[in-house]
C-alpha positions in Angstrom: -1.7 4.1 -7.2 -3.5 3.3 -4.5 -5.7 -0.1 -4.0 -8.4 0.0 -1.6 -8.6 -3.6 0.4 -12.2 -4.1 2.0 -12.1 -4.3 5.4 -12.4 -7.5 7.2 -15.0 -6.9 9.4 -15.6 -8.7 12.7 -19.0 -11.1 12.5 -19.0 -12.9 16.0 -19.5 -12.1 19.3 -17.7 -14.1 20.8 -16.9 -13.5 24.5 -13.4 -13.7 25.2 -13.8 -14.3 28.8 -15.5 -17.3 28.5 -12.9 -19.0 26.3 -10.1 -18.4 29.0 -8.3 -21.6 30.7 -9.9 -22.3 34.5 -6.8 -21.5 36.2 -7.4 -17.5 34.4 -11.0 -17.4 35.2 -10.4 -18.3 38.8 -8.5 -15.1 39.3 -10.4 -11.7 40.1 -7.6 -9.6 38.5 -7.4 -12.1 35.4 -11.0 -11.8 34.9 -11.1 -8.1 35.4 -8.8 -7.8 32.5 -10.5 -10.4 30.7 -13.7 -8.3 30.6 -11.5 -5.4 29.2 -10.3 -7.0 26.7 -13.8 -7.9 25.5 -14.9 -4.1 25.9 -12.0 -3.2 23.8 -13.2 -5.9 21.2 -16.5 -5.1 20.9 -15.9 -1.2 20.1 -13.3 -2.2 18.1 -15.6 -4.7 16.0 -18.4 -2.0 16.2 -16.6 1.1 14.8 -13.9 -0.6 11.9 -16.5 -1.3 9.7 -17.1 0.8 6.0 -20.6 2.2 7.2 -19.0 3.0 10.5 -16.3 4.9 9.5 -18.3 6.8 6.2 -20.7 7.7 9.2 -18.0 9.1 11.4 -16.4 11.0 7.8 -19.8 12.5 6.9 -19.7 14.2 10.6 -16.1 15.8 9.5 -14.7 13.5 12.4 -11.7 11.0 12.1 -11.1 7.4 13.2 -7.8 8.8 14.5 -9.7 10.3 17.3 -10.3 7.1 18.5 -7.0 5.7 18.0 -6.2 4.8 21.8 -9.5 2.2 21.4 -7.9 0.6 18.8 -4.2 0.7 19.9 -5.1 -0.6 23.0 -6.8 -3.7 21.9 -4.0 -4.4 19.8 -1.7 -4.6 22.5 -4.1 -7.0 24.4 -5.2 -9.3 21.7 -1.8 -10.1 21.4 -1.0 -10.5 25.1 -4.2 -12.6 25.8 -4.6 -14.4 22.8 -0.7 -15.6 23.0 -0.4 -16.0 26.5 -3.5 -16.2 28.6 -5.0 -19.1 25.6 -8.1 -20.9 26.0 -9.1 -24.2 26.9 -8.4 -26.8 24.5 -11.6 -28.2 23.6 -13.4 -25.0 23.0 -12.0 -23.7 20.2 -12.9 -19.5 19.5 -15.6 -19.4 16.8 -13.9 -15.6 15.6 -15.9 -15.0 12.1 -14.5 -12.4 9.5 -15.2 -11.2 6.4 -12.8 -12.1 3.8 -10.8 -8.7 1.7 -8.4 -11.5 -1.0 -10.0 -14.9 -1.0 -11.7 -15.6 -4.6 -14.8 -18.5 -3.4 -15.1 -17.1 -0.1 -17.2 -14.3 1.9 -16.4 -15.4 5.7 -14.2 -17.3 7.5 -14.6 -18.9 10.9 -12.0 -20.1 13.1 -13.7 -23.4 14.9 -12.3 -25.4 12.5 -8.7 -24.8 13.6 -6.7 -25.4 16.4 -6.3 -22.7 19.7 -3.2 -21.2 18.2 -4.2 -20.9 14.7 -7.8 -19.3 15.8 -5.3 -16.9 17.8 -2.7 -16.1 15.1 -5.9 -15.5 12.9 -7.3 -12.9 15.3 -3.9 -11.1 15.4 -3.5 -10.5 11.5 -6.9 -9.7 11.0 -7.1 -7.0 13.8 -4.4 -5.6 12.3 -5.4 -5.9 8.3 -8.2 -4.1 9.7 -6.9 -1.5 11.2 -4.7 -0.8 8.3 -7.6 -0.7 5.4 -10.2 1.5 8.2 -7.0 4.3 8.2 -7.1 4.0 4.4 -10.5 4.7 3.9 -11.0 7.6 6.7 -7.9 9.2 4.3 -10.4 9.1 1.7 -11.8 12.4 2.0 -8.0 14.3 1.9 -7.4 11.7 -0.7 -10.2 12.5 -3.0 -9.1 16.2 -2.9 -5.7 15.9 -3.7 -7.3 13.3 -7.3 -9.4 16.2 -8.0 -7.2 19.0 -8.0 -3.8 17.2 -8.9 -4.1 18.3 -12.7 -4.0 21.9 -11.5 -0.2 21.0 -10.3 0.9 19.5 -13.2 2.6 22.9 -14.5 5.4 23.4 -12.5 6.3 26.7 -14.0 2.7 28.9 -12.9 1.9 28.6 -9.1 -0.9 26.8 -8.4 -3.5 29.2 -6.0 -4.5 26.6 -4.1 -1.2 24.7 -3.3 -0.8 24.9 0.3 -4.1 23.6 0.7 -3.2 20.9 -1.9 -0.6 20.0 0.3 -2.0 20.2 3.6 -4.5 17.3 2.3 -2.2 15.4 0.7 0.0 15.7 4.2 -3.1 14.3 6.2 -3.6 11.7 3.6 -0.1 10.7 4.1 -0.1 10.7 8.0 -3.8 8.5 8.3 -2.2 5.8 5.7 1.0 5.7 7.8 -0.7 5.3 11.1 -2.7 2.1 9.5 0.8 0.2 7.9 2.0 0.8 11.5 1.1 -2.1 13.3 1.2 -4.5 10.4 5.3 -3.4 10.0 5.7 -4.0 13.6 4.1 -7.5 13.4 6.2 -8.3 10.1 9.5 -7.6 12.5 8.2 -10.9 14.8 6.4 -12.6 12.3 8.1 -15.6 12.9 7.3 -15.8 16.4 3.8 -14.5 16.5 2.6 -16.2 13.7 4.6 -19.5 13.9 1.2 -21.9 13.6 0.1 -20.3 10.7 3.6 -20.4 8.8 3.8 -24.1 9.9 0.0 -24.5 7.8 0.6 -22.4 4.6 -1.3 -25.1 2.8 -4.3 -25.6 4.6 -5.3 -22.0 5.3 -7.5 -19.3 3.1 -5.0 -16.6 1.4 -5.7 -14.0 4.4 -3.8 -16.3 6.8 -0.6 -16.9 4.4 2.8 -15.4 5.6 2.9 -14.8 1.3 -0.1 -12.8 1.4 0.5 -11.0 4.4 4.3 -10.2 3.2 2.5 -8.7 -0.2 -0.2 -6.7 1.1 2.3 -5.2 3.5 4.4 -4.3 0.4 0.9 -3.1 -1.3 -0.2 -0.5 1.4 3.8 0.4 1.3 3.5 1.6 -2.5 0.1 3.4 -1.5 1.8 5.7 0.5 4.8 6.1 -1.5 1.9 7.2 -4.3 1.2 10.3 -2.0 4.6 10.8 -1.0 5.8 10.5 -4.7 3.6 14.1 -5.4 5.4 15.6 -2.9 8.4 14.9 -4.2 7.3 15.9 -7.9 6.3 19.3 -6.3 9.6 19.6 -4.6 11.2 19.0 -7.8 13.3 16.3 -6.3 13.2 14.2 -9.7 16.1 12.2 -7.9 14.0 10.9 -4.6 11.3 10.6 -7.3 13.1 8.6 -9.5 13.9 6.3 -6.2 10.4 6.1 -5.0 9.1 5.1 -8.1 11.9 2.3 -8.4 11.5 1.0 -5.0 7.6 1.0 -5.5 7.8 -1.1 -8.9 10.6 -3.5 -7.3 7.7 -4.1 -4.6 4.8 -4.6 -6.9 6.8 -6.9 -9.0 7.5 -9.3 -5.9 4.3 -9.4 -4.5 2.6 -9.8 -8.4 5.3 -13.1 -8.3 4.1 -14.1 -4.9 -0.2 -13.9 -6.2 0.6 -15.7 -9.4 1.7 -18.9 -7.0 -2.1 -18.7 -5.7 -3.5 -17.0 -8.1 -6.8 -19.4 -8.3 -7.0 -18.2 -4.6 -7.5 -14.9 -4.8 -9.7 -12.1 -6.2 -9.0 -11.2 -9.7 -8.7 -7.5 -9.0 -5.9 -7.6 -7.1 -4.4 -8.9 -9.9 -5.5 -6.3 -12.4 -4.4 -3.7 -10.1 -1.1 -4.9 -10.0 -0.8 -4.9 -13.6 -1.7 -1.2 -13.9 0.4 -0.6 -11.3 3.6 -2.1 -12.6 3.3 -0.3 -15.6 2.9 3.1 -13.9 5.8 3.1 -11.7 7.6 2.3 -14.5 6.5 5.5 -16.6 6.6 7.4 -13.4 9.8 6.6 -12.5 11.1 7.0 -16.2 9.6 10.2 -16.3 11.9 11.7 -12.9 14.6 10.3 -14.8 13.9 11.8 -17.8 14.1 14.8 -16.1 17.1 13.9 -14.0 19.1 13.8 -17.5 17.7 17.1 -19.2 18.8 18.7 -15.9 22.4 17.3 -16.5 22.4 18.1 -19.8 21.4 22.0 -19.3 23.6 22.0 -16.3 26.5 20.6 -18.5 26.9 17.5 -15.8 28.9 14.9 -18.1 30.9 13.4 -15.5 28.7 10.1 -15.0 27.7 10.5 -18.4 28.3 11.8 -21.4 25.8 14.4 -23.6 25.5 11.9 -25.8 24.5 9.4 -24.2 22.4 11.2 -22.2 20.6 12.0 -25.4 20.1 8.7 -26.4 18.8 7.7 -23.0 16.2 10.7 -23.1 15.3 9.7 -26.8 14.7 6.2 -25.6 12.9 6.2 -22.5 10.4 9.0 -24.6 9.9 6.7 -27.5 9.3 3.6 -25.4 6.7 5.7 -22.7 5.0 7.0 -25.6 4.9 4.3 -28.4 4.7 1.3 -25.7 4.4 1.7 -22.0 1.0 4.1 -22.4 -0.8 2.6 -25.6 -0.3 -0.8 -23.3 -1.8 1.5 -19.9 -4.6 2.7 -21.7 -5.5 -0.8 -23.3 -6.3 -1.8 -19.5 -9.2 0.8 -19.6 -10.5 -0.2 -16.3 -13.2 2.0 -14.7 -11.5 2.3 -11.2 -10.1 6.0 -9.5 -6.6 4.4 -9.5 -6.7 3.3 -13.2 -7.8 7.1 -13.9 -5.1 9.0 -11.6 -2.5 7.0 -13.4 -3.7 7.5 -16.6 -4.1 11.4 -16.1 0.0 11.2 -14.7 0.9 9.3 -17.9 -0.8 11.1 -20.2 -0.9 14.7 -19.1 1.9 15.2 -17.3 4.7 12.2 -18.9 3.6 12.3 -22.5 3.8 16.0 -23.5 7.3 16.3 -22.2 8.1 12.9 -23.8 7.0 14.6 -26.7 9.1 17.7 -26.0 12.3 15.8 -25.9 11.8 13.8 -28.8 11.2 17.0 -31.0 14.7 17.7 -29.7 16.9 14.8 -28.9 15.5 12.3 -31.5 17.4 14.3 -34.3 20.8 14.1 -32.7 23.2 11.7 -34.0 24.0 9.2 -31.1 27.0 7.2 -32.1 29.2 5.7 -29.7 26.8 5.1 -27.1 26.1 1.8 -24.6 23.1 0.3 -26.4 20.6 -0.4 -23.8 17.1 -1.0 -23.3 14.1 1.4 -21.1 14.5 -1.6 -18.9 17.9 -1.5 -18.6 18.2 2.1 -17.8 15.2 1.9 -15.5 17.4 -1.0 -13.3 20.3 1.9 -13.2 18.0 3.4 -10.5 18.6 2.8 -7.0 15.3 1.8 -5.3 14.7 3.4 -2.5 11.7 4.5 0.0 12.8 3.8 3.7 12.7 7.3 4.0 8.8 7.7 3.6 7.5 5.5 6.8 10.3 7.0 8.9 9.5 10.7 7.9 8.0 12.7 10.2 
């Protein structure tokens, strides 16, 4: 399940070279370097917009082909903004579109200190990088979404499976490319964003550490959503259950953090999180259902007895059919991510729950450890570190 953030486009015409300290302006080599940085920022600003990326996609091109330009700016903006610095009396008026603030559509840094303005530029550049690559993956993702229902019957070969997997792999790699700068920045957040962290209560949501961390989690679960389909096709139900549990855990954290500043952020992000939590729970329980059925089929009762497995299969199936799916359907959202989740739950998960109930609901479940579906799900180890590390 994937949420597409709006790209925080750069809306200013700041000339970084004119803002440099006198000692930097007097140095010819530094002057050339700053001119180069200005050129990189202008290229970055002109490409990292929704309209430009769509234009590039229509040409059957992709921003992966321009990755070096973007990477060069991400490298230099840390060096220039953090090390060269600006004159104390001349704060840069960086201006950006916001992407999560409820009441502010554009934000200018001229009311910040120099350090805060620099840190804001560093963060916004990485947000726009990640969200732009998300959008760039859309043609591949769209193919996956349009054809995913053809892959639900694992006993019958889908003729276009090779193309489906190729499109899925391309979308995964594009998403992962976009996330990398945010992952790297998060690892040094205490150094790079020190000034922002100290002023959390005075900043718009985009610059709050808790939002940065939560957006990072949402982006990671977007990659998980794509990779989960590979695990399903490979019938790796253990890996699927773990990646679903990890995504559920991450989005639970993001939801909790956003609740603390709910009045400051857009409503659509909270609606997404509520539906995504239901989806990841339902999908993860379905994977666990398959694992239990495999244990029963192959007489693997070392960890749990047949009766315990049958009991848990029944409880999971009842919960999904009678509670989770109706609760999800009750959201009735007009979004692509909702339709994707509903398709998985209705066309893939529900039929198996009904088949399981037809068999296991007739069993006597005496002398079992009584567990709720949440307690059963909590037994799954959350694990998704292999996804971003996967080559």
